[in-house]
C-alpha positions in Angstrom: -19.6 14.9 -1.5 -20.2 13.2 -4.8 -20.4 9.5 -4.6 -20.1 8.8 -8.3 -17.5 8.6 -9.6 -15.6 7.7 -6.4 -12.6 9.6 -5.3 -9.2 8.3 -6.5 -7.1 6.3 -4.1 -4.3 8.6 -2.8 -2.7 9.3 0.6 -2.6 6.6 3.1 -1.4 7.2 6.6 -0.6 3.6 7.5 -3.5 3.3 10.0 -7.1 2.1 9.6 -9.9 4.5 10.1 -11.8 3.9 13.3 -14.9 5.7 12.0 -17.9 3.4 12.1 -21.3 3.2 10.4 -24.7 1.9 11.6 -25.0 -1.8 11.9 -28.0 -2.0 9.6 -26.1 -0.3 6.8 -23.2 -2.9 6.9 -23.2 -5.2 3.9 -23.3 -9.0 4.1 -20.9 -10.1 1.4 -21.7 -13.7 2.0 -24.8 -13.1 -0.1 -22.6 -12.3 -3.1 -20.7 -14.5 -5.5 -16.9 -14.8 -5.1 -15.6 -12.7 -7.9 -14.0 -9.3 -8.3 -16.9 -7.7 -10.1 -19.2 -8.5 -7.2 -16.8 -7.1 -4.8 -16.6 -3.8 -6.7 -20.5 -3.7 -6.9 -20.7 -4.4 -3.1 -18.0 -1.7 -2.5 -19.8 1.0 -4.6 -23.1 0.2 -2.7 -21.3 0.4 0.7 -19.6 3.7 -0.2 -22.7 5.3 -1.6 -24.5 4.6 1.6 -21.8 5.4 4.1 -19.0 7.3 2.4 -20.2 10.9 3.1 -21.0 10.1 6.7 -17.7 8.4 7.4 -15.7 11.1 5.7 -17.3 13.9 7.6 -17.1 12.2 11.0 -13.4 11.5 10.5 -12.9 15.2 9.4 -14.5 16.5 12.6 -12.4 14.0 14.6 -9.2 15.3 13.0 -9.9 19.0 12.8 -12.7 19.4 15.3 -10.7 21.9 17.3 -10.4 24.2 14.3 -13.8 24.0 12.6 -17.4 24.3 13.6 -18.9 20.8 13.6 -22.3 22.2 12.6 -20.7 23.7 9.4 -20.7 21.1 6.6 -17.7 21.8 4.4 -19.4 19.8 1.6 -21.9 22.6 1.0 -19.3 25.4 0.9 -18.1 24.2 -2.5 -21.5 23.5 -4.0 -23.2 26.1 -6.2 -26.7 24.8 -6.4 -28.1 27.8 -8.3 -25.7 27.4 -11.3 -27.0 26.0 -14.6 -24.1 23.8 -15.5 -20.9 22.2 -14.3 -19.1 24.3 -16.8 -20.5 27.5 -15.4 -19.6 26.3 -11.9 -16.1 25.6 -12.9 -15.7 29.0 -14.6 -16.9 30.7 -11.4 -14.5 28.8 -9.2 -11.6 29.8 -11.5 -12.6 33.4 -11.3 -12.9 33.5 -7.5 -10.0 34.8 -5.6 -10.1 32.7 -2.5 -8.1 33.7 0.6 -4.9 31.6 1.1 -6.3 30.1 4.4 -9.5 28.9 2.6 -7.4 27.5 -0.2 -5.3 25.6 2.4 -8.4 24.1 4.0 -9.8 23.2 0.6 -6.6 21.3 -0.2 -6.7 19.6 3.2 -10.3 18.5 2.5 -9.3 17.0 -0.9 -6.4 15.1 0.7 -8.7 13.9 3.5 -11.3 12.6 1.1 -8.6 10.6 -0.8 -7.2 9.3 2.5 -10.5 8.1 3.9 -11.5 6.5 0.6 -8.3 4.5 0.4 -8.3 3.5 4.1 -11.9 2.4 4.1 -11.6 0.7 0.8 -8.9 -1.7 2.0 -10.5 -2.0 5.4 -13.7 -3.1 3.7 -11.9 -5.6 1.6 -9.7 -7.0 4.4 -12.2 -7.0 7.3 -15.6 -7.5 5.7 -15.4 -8.9 2.2 -12.3 -11.2 2.3 -13.3 -13.1 5.5 -16.7 -13.8 4.1 -15.2 -15.2 0.9 -12.9 -17.4 2.9 -15.8 -18.7 5.1 -17.7 -19.5 1.9 -14.8 -21.5 0.6 -14.4 -23.4 3.9 -18.1 -24.2 4.0 -18.0 -25.6 0.5 -14.9 -27.7 1.4 -16.6 -29.1 4.5 -19.7 -29.9 2.6 -17.7 -31.7 0.0 -15.9 -33.7 2.6 -19.1 -34.8 4.3 -20.6 -35.8 1.0 -17.6 -37.9 -0.2 -17.0 -39.5 3.2 -13.8 -41.4 3.4 -13.2 -41.6 -0.3 -10.8 -39.6 -2.5 -8.2 -39.1 0.3 -5.7 -37.8 -2.3 -8.0 -35.1 -3.3 -8.5 -34.1 0.3 -4.8 -33.7 0.8 -4.8 -31.3 -2.1 -6.9 -28.8 -0.3 -5.8 -26.8 2.8 -7.9 -26.3 5.9 -8.3 -22.6 5.0 -10.3 -23.6 1.9 -7.6 -22.7 -0.7 -7.6 -25.0 -3.7 -3.9 -25.8 -4.3 -4.6 -26.4 -8.0 -5.7 -22.7 -8.3 -2.5 -21.3 -6.9 0.4 -20.1 -9.0 3.1 -22.7 -9.4 5.5 -20.8 -7.2 3.0 -21.0 -4.3 1.9 -24.6 -4.9 5.4 -25.7 -4.1 5.6 -23.7 -0.8 2.9 -24.5 1.7 4.3 -21.9 4.0 3.4 -19.2 1.4 -0.2 -20.3 0.8 -1.5 -17.6 3.2 -0.2 -14.8 1.0 -2.6 -15.8 -1.8 -5.5 -14.2 0.2 -3.5 -11.0 0.3 -2.8 -10.8 -3.5 -5.1 -7.7 -4.1 -3.4 -5.9 -1.1 0.0 -6.4 -2.7 -1.2 -5.3 -6.2 -4.8 -4.0 -6.7 -4.4 -4.9 -10.4 -3.3 -8.5 -9.6 -5.9 -10.0 -12.0 -4.5 -8.0 -14.9 -1.5 -10.4 -14.9 0.9 -9.5 -12.1 3.9 -11.8 -12.0 5.8 -12.7 -8.8 8.4 -15.2 -7.8 8.2 -17.2 -4.5 10.3 -14.7 -2.5 8.3 -11.7 -3.7 5.1 -13.1 -2.2 6.4 -12.4 1.3 8.7 -9.5 0.6 6.8 -7.1 -1.7 5.4 -4.0 0.1 1.6 -3.9 0.3 0.3 -1.4 -2.2 -1.2 1.1 0.3 2.0 1.3 2.2 4.1 1.7 -1.0 1.8 4.5 -2.1 2.2 6.3 1.2 6.0 5.9 1.1 6.0 7.3 -2.5 4.1 10.4 -1.4 6.6 11.1 1.3 9.5 10.6 -1.1 7.9 12.6 -3.9 10.3 14.5 -6.1 10.3 16.0 -9.6 13.8 14.6 -10.0 15.0 11.0 -9.7 14.4 8.4 -7.0 16.6 5.3 -6.8 14.9 2.0 -5.7 18.1 0.1 -4.8 16.4 -3.3 -4.2 13.3 -3.1 -6.5 12.3 -6.8 -6.5 9.1 -7.3 -8.5 8.2 -3.6 -8.4 5.8 -3.0 -5.6 7.5 0.3 -4.5 8.9 1.1 -7.9 5.5 1.4 -9.5 4.2 3.8 -6.8 7.4 5.9 -7.1 6.8 6.1 -10.9 3.4 7.6 -10.2 4.8 10.4 -7.9 8.4 11.1 -9.2 10.0 12.5 -12.3 12.1 9.3 -12.9 12.8 6.0 -11.2 16.0 4.0 -11.3 15.1 0.4 -10.4 18.0 -2.0 -9.5 17.9 -5.6 -8.6 20.7 -8.3 -8.7 18.2 -10.9 -9.9 17.5 -10.7 -13.7 14.1 -12.5 -13.3 12.9 -9.9 -10.7 13.8 -7.1 -13.1 11.7 -8.8 -15.9 8.8 -9.2 -13.5 9.2 -5.5 -12.4 9.1 -4.4 -16.0 6.0 -6.5 -16.7 4.2 -5.3 -13.6 5.1 -1.6 -14.3 3.6 -2.1 -17.8 0.3 -3.2 -16.2 0.2 0.1 -14.2 1.2 2.1 -17.3 4.4 3.6 -15.8 7.1 1.5 -17.5 8.4 4.5 -19.5 9.2 6.4 -16.4 11.6 3.7 -15.1 15.2 2.8 -15.9 15.7 -0.9 -15.1 19.2 -2.1 -14.1 20.3 -5.6 -13.4 23.2 -5.4 -10.9 24.5 -5.3 -7.3 23.7 -1.9 -5.6 26.9 -2.1 -3.6 29.0 -2.3 -6.8 26.9 0.3 -8.7 26.4 2.9 -6.0 29.5 5.0 -6.7 28.3 5.6 -10.3 24.7 6.4 -9.5 23.0 9.8 -9.2 19.6 10.5 -7.6 17.7 13.0 -5.5 16.2 10.4 -3.2 17.3 6.9 -2.4 14.9 4.1 -1.2 16.4 1.1 0.6 14.4 -2.0 1.1 17.1 -4.8 1.3 16.2 -8.4 2.0 15.4 -9.2 5.7 16.4 -12.9 5.5 12.9 -14.3 5.0 9.7 -14.5 7.2 11.7 -15.8 10.2 12.9 -12.3 11.0 9.6 -11.7 12.9 10.4 -14.3 15.5 13.4 -12.3 16.7 13.2 -10.0 19.7 15.4 -7.4 17.9 16.4 -7.2 14.3 20.1 -6.2 13.9 20.5 -4.3 10.7 24.2 -4.7 10.7 24.3 -8.5 11.2 21.0 -9.6 9.7 20.8 -7.6 6.4 22.9 -9.2 3.7 25.8 -6.9 2.9 25.5 -5.1 6.3 22.6 -2.7 6.6 24.8 0.1 8.0 27.2 -0.1 5.0 24.2 0.0 2.6 23.0 3.2 4.3 26.4 4.8 4.0 26.6 4.0 0.3 23.2 5.5 -0.2 24.2 8.7 1.7 27.0 9.3 -0.8 24.3 9.4 -3.5 21.9 11.6 -1.6 21.2 12.6 2.0 17.4 12.0 1.4 16.9 8.4 2.2 13.9 6.3 3.0 14.9 3.0 4.7 12.2 0.2 4.9 12.9 -2.1 7.8 11.3 -4.8 10.0 8.9 -3.7 12.8 11.3 -5.3 15.4 14.3 -3.4 14.2 16.7 -2.0 16.8 15.6 1.7 16.9 18.9 2.7 18.5 20.7 1.5 15.5 18.4 3.4 13.1 18.7 6.6 15.1 22.5 6.5 15.0 22.4 6.3 11.3 21.3 9.9 11.1 24.6 11.1 12.7 25.1 13.5 15.5 22.9 16.6 15.3 20.7 15.2 12.5 17.1 13.9 12.7 15.4 10.7 11.6 11.7 10.3 11.3 10.7 6.7 12.1 7.2 5.9 10.9 5.2 2.7 11.6 3.5 1.0 8.7 0.3 -0.7 9.6 -1.3 -3.6 7.6 -4.5 -5.3 8.7 -4.4 -3.3 11.8 -1.0 -4.5 12.9 2.4 -3.0 12.5 4.1 -4.7 9.6 7.2 -2.6 9.2 8.8 0.8 9.9 10.2 3.3 7.4 13.0 5.6 8.5 13.2 8.9 6.7 16.4 11.0 6.6 17.5 14.3 5.2 14.8 16.5 3.7 12.3 13.6 3.9 12.0 14.2 7.7 8.8 15.9 8.7 9.6 18.8 11.1 
């Protein structure tokens, strides 16, 4: 497998890879400076050393019952005796591969994308990010010891986690309960440093990018997908990458402006129709092939509940929202809290119909579930 350029980030299953590499090949990010360029350098070094090994081990784990572990699929698509890449490409185009071989080749391409995406974010979350935070904490503690009992006001301006309040966006500075989300900014939007804009609510409600990308793949259509509660665009952007057209609706004009701005950063603004309005009032006039529902859950406190009642706890009644969506299309993806009442969700499908309830993992824990209906169900 080629290690440069790296494979593009594609399919993400919602679970972290449990493939491992030798301890002496693990990087020690604490030796690097705390900026994005150094992270990318560290990642490229890590992937060049371990990418091929991890990808192949995970392939054998997934398809070991169907393939010979001693046969390396990497070599089957390498023509070492050819004079140029152009010649190799021409030969590949001329070859008439059996349908079974084409199917395995496609599975391999998807597998490479999946592993790259999974390990990339695992590397950032589990190896790089904790080291950066430890460095910040160490610097803060050193500064406290040096200054002794002086400058108490400055000490209050810094959290124990090492986050400098002055560096946070205004909407986070005013909400101490949201400071923890700052460390997750690149998980929410990989291009955060390009100028992503969020309001306070969006910091805890936007879907992490890898989950949004996976949902978009499952909802993929050449037609139109409706994002009924688009917020600042986490899901909308990923839908625009996969679908013919996106209709993005939000009742908050400011969120629509942020959604436009963020979509522009990802280069997909021209594939999105932005509408300021109430989905419940607009539903009867809307047309789409797929509907994505991600209504507000009532804030972070939802996680403290034993069971999340979609009828009582989603503003506007979660069951009513689903019925409105079904009048537009039977193909619905419903993004819900991890503690949602599964019986309620199952009943939404109706007698004799199926629902596919998928767990969405983030940082190794279940963050949410997505319920798929209609043709989105995997049989």
